[in-house]
N, C-alpha and C positions, 0 to 999 in steps of 0.2 A: 478276662478279668481275674485277678488273683484274689478272688474273694474268698470268704469263708468265715477259716481254714480251711494260713499255713495252717485247718479246722481246730476248734478248741472246745461239758465236763461236769460231776455231780449232775444230777438230772432232776428237773423240776416236775416231770411227769412223763408218762409213756406217750407213744405216738397217738395222735388224735387231737381232739379239740379241748382246749382249756379256756373256759369262759370265766372272765373275771367276776361277772355278776354271780354266776353259779358257785364260785369259790367263796363268795361272801366276804371279800376283802374290802374293807373300808379304809378311810384315811388313818384311823387309829391303828388298824391292823398293819398297814404299811409301815407306820412308824415303828411298830414292834419288830417287824421283819428287819428293818434297817438297823435298829439299835442292837438286836440280838446278834447281828453279824458284824458288829463294830470291829475295827482293826485292833489287833493285839500288839502291834509294834509299829514304829515309825515307817514311813515310806522309804523305799530303797530299791536299787537295781543291782545289788550285789548278793553274795551269799548272805543268809540271815545273820551270821555272826560277823560279817564284814571282812572275812578273809578271802583270799584267792589262792587255791591250791595249785601246785606245780605238777606237771606231768613228767613221765620218764619215757625211755625208749623200750621198755619191756614189752614184748609181743603180747597180743591179746588174741587167743585162738578163736573164740566165738563171742558175739555180743548180741543180745536180744533186747530190743526196746519196744515200748508200747506206743502206738499212735491212737488218737481219740476217735478216729472214724475210718471206715472202709473206703476203698477206691474202686471205681468201676473200670478205670483204664489208667495206664501209666503214661499215656500220650497227652502232654499238656496242651496240645492244640485242640484236643477234644474235650478235656475236662481240666479247667485251670484253677482249681483250688490250691491253696498253698501246700497242702499235703502231697499233692501230685508232684510239686516241685521238690519237696523234701526227698522223694525217691529219685525222680528223673535227674536231678543235679548231681547225684552220685555216679550215674552211669554216662551222662552226656555232658558236653561242654559247649560253650559258645565261642565266638571270636574273642570277646572280651569277658572279663569277670567283674563281679561286684564283691568287694571284700566285706568282712563282717561288719565294719563300721560304715560301709556305703561308698567306699572309694572305687573308682573305675580303675581296672588293672588289666594286665595281659591275660589271655586265655589261650585258645588255639592260635591266636595271632600273637606273636612275640613282640610286635611293634605295630603302630598305626600312626597315621598322620592325616591332616586335613589341609590340602593345598589351597582350597578356596571354600566359600560358604556352602557350596552344593556338593562337594566331592570329599569322599572318605576312602583312604587306601589302607589295606591291612596286609601285613606280611606274615604268612604262616610259619610256625616253628618247624624245624626240620625233623624233629624226633617224635612227632605225634603219631600214634597208631591207634586204631580201633581195637577193641578187646578181642577181635578175631585175628589180630596180628597184621592186618592190612594197613598201609600208611594212609593218613589223612591227606587228601589232595584238594586242589581248587575245585575239581568237578564235584566232590562230595559237598563242599560248602555251597556251591551254586545249587545243587539239588535240594539241599536242606532249606535254603532261602526260598526256593520255589515252592517247597512243601508248606512253609510258613505263610507264603503269600496266596496259597490256594484259597478259592472262595469258600471251601468247606472248613477252613482252619479258623480257630478262635483267635489266632495271632495275626490274621491278615490286616487288621486295622493299623497295626504298627508299621506296616510296610506300604501303606496306601500311597504315600507321596514319593515313592522311589521310582525314578525314571528307568534306571538300568542297574544291573549287577553283572559284572564281567570279570573273567580272569585276564589280568593284564601282565602276567608274568608267570613263571613256573610255580612260584609260591605267593603270588600277589592277587588280591581281590580288590576291585575298585567299584564303589557304590556311588552312583550319581543321582541326586535328588531332583525333583521337578522344580522345587524352589527351596530357598534356605529354611532350615528348621534345626535350631540348636539342640532340641531335645533328641534328635536322631542319634546323637553320640551314644545314647544309652540303648538304642534298639538292638545292636548285635551283642547283647548280653543274655544270660539264661532266661530272663523273663519273657523274651519274645523271639529267641532263636536258640534251639538246641540242635546240634549237628550230628547227623548220622551218615552212613555211607550211601552213595548213590545206588549201588547195587541192592542194598538192603531195602531202601525206600521203594525202588521199582518192583522188587520181588514181593513186597508186603503192603502194597498200597491198600489203604482201608483197614488194615489189620495191625498196624503198629501199636504197641502198648497193650495188646490183648494177652490173656494167659498163654495162648499158643504161640505167639510171636515174640513177646517181650520187647526189649529195646536193644539197640546196638549203638554204642557210643565210644568215646575215647577217655572217659572219666576214670577215677581211681577204682571204681567197682563195676562189675558186670552183673546184671540181673540173671539169676539162675532159675527162679520160679516165682509165679505170681498167682495167688488164689484170691479172686475178688471176695471180699467179706471175711478174709482170714489173715493173709500175710503176704509179704514180699521177702524173698531171700536173695542175698547178694554175696558174691565172692570177690576178693581182691583181684584187681586187674593188673597182672604183672607186666603188661605192655604200657602201663601209664608212664608218661614222661616225667611226672612229678616225684617227690620223695615218697618212698615206700610207706604206706600207712601201717600203723600198729595193729589194727583190727584186720584179721584174715577173713572171717566169715561173719556176716551181719544178717540178722532177721528182724524185720519190722512187723510186729503183730498188731492187727487191728482189734482194739479192745474199747468199744464205745462206752461201756459202763464204768463210771468212776470207781465204784466199790470193787469191782472185779479187777481193775487195774492195780489198786493198792494191795489187794490180796495176792495178786500175781507177783508183786514186788516183794512182799513179806515172805512168800513161799520160795522165792528164788527163781520163779519161772521167767521173769524179766529182770534185766539189769538196770532198768530205768524207763523214763518216758519223756516224750517231747510234747511241747505245747500244752502243758498242764494249765488249767485255769487257776487263778489265784486262790479261790476258796478251797480247791482240792489240794493245791500244792502245799499248803500249810500242814496238811496231814502227812505229807511225805518227809518233812524235815527231820523227824526222829529216825527215819529208816534210811534216808538217802542224802546225798549232797545236792542241794537245791540252789539254783541260781536264778535270779530275776533280772531280766533285761528289757529296757524300753524298746519295743519292736516297731514303733512308729505306725502301728496299725490304728485304724479308726473305726469306731462303730457309730453309725448315724441312722436317722430316719430319713428316708427319701419320700418326699411328697410329690405326687404327680400333679404338677401345676396346670396341666391341660384338661383336667377332668374334675368334676365335683367329688368331694367337697373342697379339695385342696387347690382348686382354681381361685379360691377366695383367700387372700393373704391373711385375713383376720382369723380364719380357721387354723392356718399354719401357726400364727402367733399364739392362739389359744393352746395348741399342743405344746408349743415351746414353754409357755409359762406353767403348764401342767406337769411337766417332766422334772422330777426331783433328781437332777443329774448329779449334784453333789452327794445326795443320799445314796444314789446307785454306786458311785465310785467308792464310797466309804463302806457301805453296808454289804453290797454284793461282791465287790472286787477287793474288799479289805484294804483299801488305800493303795493297792498296786495298780493305780491308774490315775489319770488326771482329767478333769472335766475339759472337754474339747470345745474350742470356740470356732473352729473351722475344720475342714477335712484334713488339711495339711498340718502335721505335727511341727512345732517350732524347729525341731532338729533337722527337718528335711531341707531347710534352706541352705545348709552347708556353706559353700564359698560364694553364694550369690549375694547374700545380705549378712550384715553383722548381727550378732545376737541382740544388740541394743536396738537396731532398726526393726527387727522382727518383733521384739517385745513392745516397742512403741506402736507399731501397726496393730498388733493383736489387742493391745489395751483399748483400742478404739472400736473394736468389734462389739456388736450387741451382746449383752450378757444373758438375756432371757432368764432372769432369776425365777426360781420356783415360787409362784404366787397364784393361788387359785382365784383370788379376787380379780387379779389382772387377767387371768385366763377367762373368767366369766365375762368380764367387760369386753374382751376381744371377740368372744363368741357372740355376744349380744349385737355387735356391729356387723356380723356376717349375715349371709342369706340362709344360715343353718342354725339359727339361735335355739331352735327346739330340739337340737341334737340329731344323732344319726347312729347307725351301726355299721361297723366294718371289721375286717379281719387283719391280723398281723401274724405272719409266719416266720418262724425261726428254725435254724438247723439243729438237729439233735446233738451235734458236736459242740454246740454253743449254748449250753443251758443258762449261762449268765445273761444271754440275750433274752431268753424266755423269762427269767426272773425280772429283768428290767421292764419287759413288756407288761408283766402282771402289775408291777408297781405303777406304771403309767396308766394301765387300765383302771386301777382303783381310783386314781385321781380324776380321770376322765368321767368315771361314773358319777362323780359329784357334779359334773357339768351336764349330765344327761346324755352323754356319749357312751355307747357300748362298744368296747374293743374286745373282740374274740381272739384269743391268743392260741395259735396252732403250732404244733411241732411237726417237722417233717425230716426226712433224711437229708444229709448234706448234699448228696447228688441231686435230689429233687429240688432242693432249695437253690443250688447254683443254676440248675436248668431254668428255674423260674425267674432269675434276675434279668428280666427283659423289660425294657421301657414299654409302658402301656398295659402290662399284664395285670397289675394291681395298683390301686390308688395309693397304698401305703406299703413300703417295703423297708426291711433292714438293709443297709449297706454295711458290710463287714469286710474291710479291705486291708490287706497286707502289702505294702509297697515292696517292689523287687528291684528298685533302683534308688539312688540317692538324689533324685531330681524331683522337685515339687510339681513339675509339669506332668508327671505321671498321673497325678490326681486331678489337677486343674483341667488338663486337656481332655481327659476321659469323662469327667463328671460335670463340668461347667460349660463346655463349648456346645453351642446349639447344633453344630455340625457333627458331633460325635453320636450319631443316631443309635449305634448298637449299645452304648453304655450310658447315655444321658437319661438316667432313670426318671428324673422329674420333668422331662421335656422342657428343660430350662432354656429360655431364649432371652438374652439381654445383649443389646448391641454394644454397649460399653464393655461388657465382659468379653464378648467375642473379639472386639477390637484390640483389647489389651493382650489377649492370648495370641492373636495374629502378629502383633508387634513383637511379642516375646520370641516367636518363631524366627523372625527375620533378623534379630540381632545376635551377635556372637559375644558382645561385651557382657560379662557376668553381672555387673552391677545394674546395667540397664535392663538386662533380661529379668533379673530378680525384681526390679521395680515394676515392670509390666505384669509379671505374674502376681505380685502382691496387689496391684490395682485390681486384677480380676477377682482375687479373694475378697478384698474389702468391698468392691462394688456389688458383689453377689450377696453379701451377708444380710443386708436389710430385706432382700427379697425372700429369704428363707426357703430356698428350694430343698435344702437339707437341714435337719436339726442334728448337729454333731452331739453325740452323747459323751464319749470318752476316747482318750488315747491310752492304750493299754500297755502292759508289760507281759512278756512271755516267761513262763517258768520251765526250766529244764531240770530233770532229776536223773542222777545216776548213782549207783552204789558208791559207798564211801571209799572204795579202793580205786575208783576211776575219777577222771577229771575231764570236763568238756572245756577245752581251751578256747579263748576268744569268743564267748557267747554274745556277740554283738547283735544289733538289730537286723542285720542281713545274714546272720550266720548260717541259716538253713537254706539259703538260696545259693548254694555252692557246695563244694566237697566237704561238708561239715563232718562226716565220719572220720576224716583224716586227722581231726583235732580231738578225737576221743583217745585218751591216754591212760595208762596206769598211773596212779598217784605216786609222786616221788616220796621216798621214805622221809 
């Protein structure tokens, strides 16, 4: 699950337990929080001044950027937060790539074709080499696929319906599926396949991505050092088949504290930061070049529908009406987000459905307006009308989630419900994203493909047991998802996926809170070109340039 963060800042408290009741936050106090944080400028996804700077070919000897959380491993099959991908996608590649705007493109495969609904054929480029100088071969691809399919891999779910993967030529790989699944077209991309050498994988089984072993790949950079809780260092890979990057040496420093990050920027210790939260990013605008990009990420509450109290739909509806989602997006995120009506951002539908068709379908989804009277009425219909107590945990790299949880807790207190808000490390939070672990969880997800099925298949299908956080089971939804897998016609596939989205909405297995924007900051003499929604799930550092005069 590419959950998190791609991790993301300001901190609402130290690690431990934050009890809404103990904080004394009532409805009036919540209003004060939201109004005090009101946006200072209109919404946008560009540089604050509306300009787009141009880059030059001037070399950059060293670049140091801050990341908002530490990493325990560089192996995305063991820890799949988006920040793990930010690092791994610089060193490793997949058969296909996902461009900054979400388009499928060549990677280590220079071309590919689909002879029939169950067969995919990939032709490897001739000039690809790993950073140790050895050529990329079909054996390396097969070994990497087998590593992804291993039962201990967090990526195995994406390969579950593959019948065989074989070398069918000197540079040709053929994948055969058990049954048609149009979503597989996105599987051999960085989100679920990163390629290393067969020899490296065999020699380092169980140790890939550790500080002592690092990574071996064919990407534009090679990892030279990794200190968990401190940094990752990379050097330009001169064996890379692509255009030579401007940045020679790159250091990614883990700086979880927002204030420390900004001080580091002002002192010149870092040249910028990735994945800044909107409330923090505003403070960088005077010091740096800040761009805001809709990243198609979603933040939602996942209700475990298989256990009390959320096995009662009226409790779920009470939570929905108690969540001031519009206030959260304006007050906490400063307008750099949009209230979400479902998990899938409207932009995710791409070529499957027209924008008008998506808008028309989304307009019919339940609004769940903020209304405490409606929330009380729903709770009164439930088997838990006298209230209850439960916990909600958020990662320290996402303080905006913690702030939202406290706002919700204050509203729920008016209903007799106590919500204890707890902060934990990003690594612990990701490890806890397991169905059945807790009755209420945050889902914080960054898509790594341009396909809405990435979200619907993982989070709405009853058969997706590793990722179906709410234990959601709806025959109509399952049927629509199954139909989408079988069709290759984009419009028909889009219609089936939209049926799954709309059919699940009234059941409320998730309460979507917002679709967010990502902020990237670099010093004003630098430019981060093409900061699209998928910019960080690829060789993003190759697009950092010196600003043109």
